[in-house]
N, C-alpha and C positions, 0 to 999 in steps of 0.2 A: 293657150293649155295643153300639153303632150298628157300622152298616159300615163309615161314617166314621173311628170309632176304628180300626179295623182297616186301614186303608189308608195304609201306609209314605209319610210325609213326605219328598219327594226334597230334597235338598239343592240351594239355591242354587247355579244355574252361573256359574263363575268368568269376570269380566265381562271383554274383552279390553280389552288394554293399548291405549292410547289414544296419538296422535301423537307428542304431549310423549316418555311414557314409553320408546317406541322408540328415540328419539333420544336419550334421555338414554342408556338401555342401549348404541347404537352408542357414545356419546363414552366410557364409561366401560371398554367394551369395548376401543378404540381407545389410550386410555390405558394399558390392561395390555399389550398388546402392543408398545409403543414405548417402556413402561418399562425393559428389562432396555440398550436399545438406548442412554438417558437416563444411566443409571447406567453405564453404561461410558463414554459423552464426558465425565461429570462427573470419573469416575476418571484418565479421561487428561490434563485439564486441571488438576484437582487436584493431583492425587499428585506431576508435577514443579514447579510452583509450590511446595507444600510442601517440597519436596528443597530446590529450592535458596534459599529461606527460611532453615533448619537450615542448611545449610552454610554461608552466608554470616554466621550469627552464630558459626562457627568459626576456627580458623588450619587446617584440614584441607587436604593434599592429598595426590595420587594416593602422593608418595614415601616418607608416612608408613608403608605398610605395611599399615594398617589398611582396612576396609570402610566406606561412607562413613556408615552407619548409627552407628560407633562414633565420630563427628568429636566427641560432644559429650565425647569425653576431652581434646581441646585447643580446648576453649571460648573465646569473644573476646568474646561481646557483640556491640557495635557498633563495632567496632574498624576492622573494615573500611570501615562506610560513613561514620566520622572521615576516612580516613585518604585517601578519593577526594575529596572538599573541599580536600586539599592536593596531591594528585597533577598537576603540571605537565604532564607528558604526554597523561595523559588527558582537560585540560583543552583541553590545542593540538587534540587528535582532535576534539573534540566540537566546536570553533569551526570548524576547517574543515571539516567534513563540514555545519554550519548554514550555513555561507559557500556551500558547494557547493549546496545545496539552494537556495537564498537566488537564486541566478544560472541552474543549469538549470531550475528548475521554470516561473518565468516566463517563460522561454524558449520553453518546451516549451509552455505555456498559449496562449502570442500565436500561436503557429505553428500548434496545435491548432485554435483561433478561427476563423486564417484560412482554411487549410484547409477547414473544416467550413463558413465562410458562402460561400466558392466552391463548393462541393460543394450546396451549399443552392439558391443562385442556379440553378446547372445548367450543367454545361462539357460540351465534345465529348467522346465516348467514357468517360464516366464508369464505370461498370464496369471498365474496365480500370484505371484510375489508381485506383480503388477498392483492387484488388487489388496496385498494386505499393506503395499506401502505405501498406500494414499487412503488408506483408514483412517489413520490419525487427522487429518488435515478436512476430514468431513465432520469431529466430532466439534460443537461451539464451543467456544471459549470458556466461556465460566464451567463447563461442565468438567472441560480439561485442567481447568485449575483446580478443580473439586478432588478430580480424580487423585492429580502430584500431592494434593493435600493429604488425601489418606495413606499414599505412598512414600510419602515423606515425613509421617507418624513415628515419635521414636518409637512408639509400639505397632509401627506398621510391618508392612510385608521385607520394604528395602532393609533396616537394620536386621530381622531375621534372617533375612538372607545373606547378608553379611556378617551376621552370626555364627554362620556353620564356617567359617575360616578366620574370625577374628571373634575372640571372647570378651573385649569392648566394643562392640558395635552397637549395644543395647544402649549406652552412653551417649549415643551424639542424637545431638538436639539440631535435627534441620533445620526447621523454623524457627527458632529461639536465638541460633546464633547469628549475629550479623552477618558472617561470610558466607557461611552452611547457607543460608536462607535469599541469598542472593544469586548462591549456584544451583540452588534448587530450582530459581525461578527461570536460569537459562537455562535449565535440562529439559524442563515443561516447554520451554517456547522453541526450542531446537528441536524434541520430538512434534512438536504440535506442525510445523511450519519447513519443515524438511521436505515432505513429500510434494509443497509447493517448487520448491527450488527445483526438488528432480524434476515434474512435469515438464518444466519449463523451458530447463537444460535440455531433456530427452527429448521433449519436440525440436529444438534446434538441432540435437545431434543427427535430428531424421531427415533435414533438409539438405545434410550437406550433399554432394552428388557423388552419386555410389559409383559412378565407370572411375573417378580418378581415387577411391577407397580400394576400388578391388586393383584398380594397375597398382597403385603401390603396393599391394600383398604380394601382385606378380615380381614385383620389384624386390621383396625381401624387405621391407619394412616393417618393424616393429610396430605394436600397438602404440606405441609413444611418440613415435619418429610421425605416426599419419594424424595420432591426434594433436602433436605443436605443429606439424606443419601443414597440416590439410584442413582437419575440423575446426583447430581455434582460432584461426582469419576469419573462418567465415560464419561463428558463432558468436562473435565480438559484441553487437549490437544486441543480442539476445543475453549476454552477459548481462550487463549494463541495465536491461530492462528488469531481469529477475532482481538483480541486486537491489536496485533504484527500488522497486515496489515494496521490499522486504524491508528496508530500509525505513520507507515511509512510513508504513505498517508498523514496524515497531519500534517508531518513535511514540506509536499512540497507545502502547499496552498498557492495558486499565485491569479486562477481567481477571486472567490468572493473577496478576496481583494482587485484586481487590479480595478473589477468595482463598487464596491461599497464605496470604500474610499482612494482609489490611496496610501495607505499608511498611509495617513491622520486622524486625522489633524494633519500638520509636518511632522511627521514620528513614529506617535503614535500606531498608526498599520501596521507598515513595516515588515512585516514578511520576511525569510531569501531569500525566493526565489524572492520575491518583491525588495529585496535590488540585487540582482546579477543579476536581469531584468536591473534595473538601470545604475550599472557599468559598465555592457555588451553593451546596446545599447544607452548609454546617453554618462556612461565616455570613451567608450570604450576601458577600461582598461582589455583586454582580455589576457592576461597573469597572471594577480592577479585573475581575478577568472576562470580560469584554475586552478590556486595553490588552491582556496577554494572548486573548484567541488572535487579535487584529496580530499582533508580534509574529505569535507562530506561524498564522498564515503566510505573511509576507516572509519569512524565513524559508518556511516550506517549498514557497512558489519560487524561489531564488534558486531551492536545492532543486527542485525539478526541471526549470529551466536550464541547469548546467546538465545534469541527468539526460534529459531528451539533445542537448548538442552535443553529447558522447556518443548517443543512439544514432544520433545522423553520420556524425563521422564515422564512424564505424560501420553503418551502413555503404557507404561510400569508397571506402576504403574494402568491401565485400563485394559491389559491384566492378573495382578496378578488378579486383585477383581475378572475377570472371571472366 
């Protein structure tokens, strides 16, 4: 036996972790930490959706005396979905809602775009006007509805103001006439949400490269040429986002109508949301409302997908332009 044979051989020391291994371990740890929250969010979203689909396939109502999980005792399959196809009241409410959106959102867009261009070009005391313009957006929808409910009273301030120029203004029934009530709700909605449209569009204009705008000014381009050929192509994605958000939100209008007219006179201003509210809490037709809700969810999902596709195309066009 030699001396070399008696000397213990030390084990190879572990190699230090590489930068990629450390990064992978951090990612794994982060995923494990956020996994409980993700599972909770999935449960919060998935459970009500599955429950609503389940109830929509039954005739269950709270008046049955059975808990919701026993709704299968009155199974209906797709009868609720077939009934909504022939529900004239439902489609009338849908038509009024779509008409409301088709009028209110374009007005909000053009007013918001006009204000955004004015602020972008520069006006005096911009910070003061900026705060004033954004104030309506901060008002709770129900409060906004109550404000305009008072304004549009027959003895309210609007008729009093119009009476200074027209003696017959005191006879206008804003909230009791079919056409006038619809116009009043549109005015309230435009006042309330034009600031949001302005804010989004103004932020989009501020992202336009300033050097290109300055170069166009040096070349003698007026504001319309600068907006049409430089700013507009670069804010198309922002425009689609702004219009998409307002369309989706306007389709859900409830508070202003509920406070101002409660859907009246008659059902002249009854929106889809208000119709569902009455079916739920007055008619207690929960299974039918669940079926309508699932149908609306699918329709809005398709609409959202179309809007996002347009936003993506506009974003790609902007990248190519830059």
